[in-house]
N, C-alpha and C positions, 0 to 999 in steps of 0.2 A: 504493500500500500504506500510506503514512503516514496517510491519512485513515481507514483502518480500525483504527488503533492497533496494527498488526502490526509496524511499524518506526518508530522515532523517533530523530531526531538530538537528543542531549542535550548542548547546549553548557554547559560549566562543571560537568559531572557527574563530573569527576575521572578517574583512571586506571581505576577499576573500582568495584564496589559496596563499601560499607562492611560489614565483617564484625562483626556484633553478637554477641560471645561471651557468651552468656546466663548461663553459670555463672561463668566466670573474673572477669567484670566486677564481680560482687557479693561477691567474696571479702573477708573482713574485713581481710586483710593489704594489700589495695589501698587502700581508703578509710581504714583505720586508720593507714597510713603517710603520709597526707596527699595521696594521689593521687586524682584524679577517677575515678569508675566508668567514665566515657567514655574514659579513657586506654587501656583494654583494647582498644578498638575501632579507634582512629584510626591507630595506628602512627605514621608520620612525616608524616601528612597534617594539613592545617590545619582544625581544628574550632573554630568561633567561636560563642559565644552572643551573638546580636545583639539579642535582646529579652528583658528580664527584668521580670516584674511580681510584686511581693510585696504581699499584702494579707490582711486578716482579713475573713472573711465567714461567713454561716451555712451549715451543712452541708446539702446536698441529702439527700433520703431515702436514695439509693444510697450516697453517701459516708458518711453517718451510720451506716448499717447495716454497711458494711465496717469502719469505725473503732470500732464498738461504742459510739457516743455517741448521744444523743437527736437526732432530726431538728430542725434549727434551731440546734443547739449551735454555738458559735463554733469555727472552724477557720482555720488559716493556710494560704494558698494561695501556691505558688511556680510561676509560669508562665514557661517558657523556650522560645525557638526556637533551634535549632542549625543552623548553616550549615557545610557541608563543601565545601572547595575552591570557595567562592563560590556554592554552590547550597543553598537551604534543604532539609533532609532530615528534620527531626523537630521536633515541638513536644511539650512535656511539661508536665503540670500536676500538681503534688504537693499533696495535702491532708494536713495534720497537726493533731492535736488541740491546741487552744489551751492546755488545762491542762498540757500538757507543754512546749510550745515558746514560749509568750508571753514576751517580754522577752529571748529568747536570740538568738544570731547567726543563727539560721534565719530570723528575721523581717527580716533585712537583705538588701539586694541581693547583697552578697558574704558568703556564709556561712562563708568561710575554707577552709583546706586540708582536703581530704578530704570537703568538702561536707556535706550534710545528715546523712548517716549518722555521720560523725565527731562532729558536734555532738550528735546524739541520744545517742551513747555518752558524751559528756561530761556529759550531763544524766541519766545513769543508765538510759537506755532504748536500749541498743545493739541494733541489729537482729541477731537470731540465726537467723532463718528468713525466706524469701521465697517468695511464690507469684505466678506470672505466668499470666495468661490471655491467649491470643493469638487474634485474629480478623482476617480479611481482609474488606474491604468497599469500596464505592465512596465517595469523599469527598463531603462537602457542598461547595457552591460556595465557602463561606468557607475551608474546609480546603484545597481545590484552589488557591485564590488565595494563601493563606498559605504553602504549600509550593511555589508556582510549578510545579504539576503539568501535564504534557502531557495533552491530552484522552484519556480512557479509562484513565488510570493509577489503579489501586486504591491504597488505603492499608492498612497493617497497624496494627491497634490492639492495644496491649499494656497491660494493667492489672496493675500489680505492687502487691502488698500486702506491707509489711515488718512483721515481728512481733518484739517484744522477748521476753526471757525471761519465761515465764509465759503467753505466748500473746496478749498485748495487741497489737493492730494500732497501729502508730505512724506509718504513712504509707500512703496510697493514691496511686499515681502513674499517671495516665492519659497514655499516650504515643501519638502518631499519627505514623507513619513513612511516607515515600515508598517504596512497595514496590519501585520500580525502582532505588533507591539502596542497598538492604540485602540481605544474606544473613544469615539467622538461624542461628547455629551453637551447638550444644549438645554439649559434649564431656565425657563422664563415664564412670566405671567401672561395670561390670555388677555 
């Protein structure tokens, strides 16, 4: 059965799936008080960022469109890989407009308490609205290797756009999750 992808032994996968609390994690009181948005998900488990890449580059057409900047405009990119209980579970790439974040702590490896959203607030561009688009698909070979995925494991792709007051997009974050490591949870009032 394991050859058909119906059953897999997942060494290092932890006690159970990581609950990604889609609404609670983005609450201003979380990052505004200096806590990471990821702290809503991990409870008492060990989540480590083992790869961080911060650089300025030109915006692709899709990123430029989402951020409302011209294609080829400069953007800052923050790439991170997250490891839970010794197993890679997610990599995320944030794109932020250079005219907002250049020379700020966002362009450093350690952006400080509360992360990117707390720094955006300090710069006068506090996120007040988020939109997430979620898709499931099979990973590329590079994604499967980066996440140490078992054969046949799909990924979940989440693209989150953060908007400041007035509707300006201040971040586009493309996240690729190991689908076997996550439960997506959305808890909200009717």
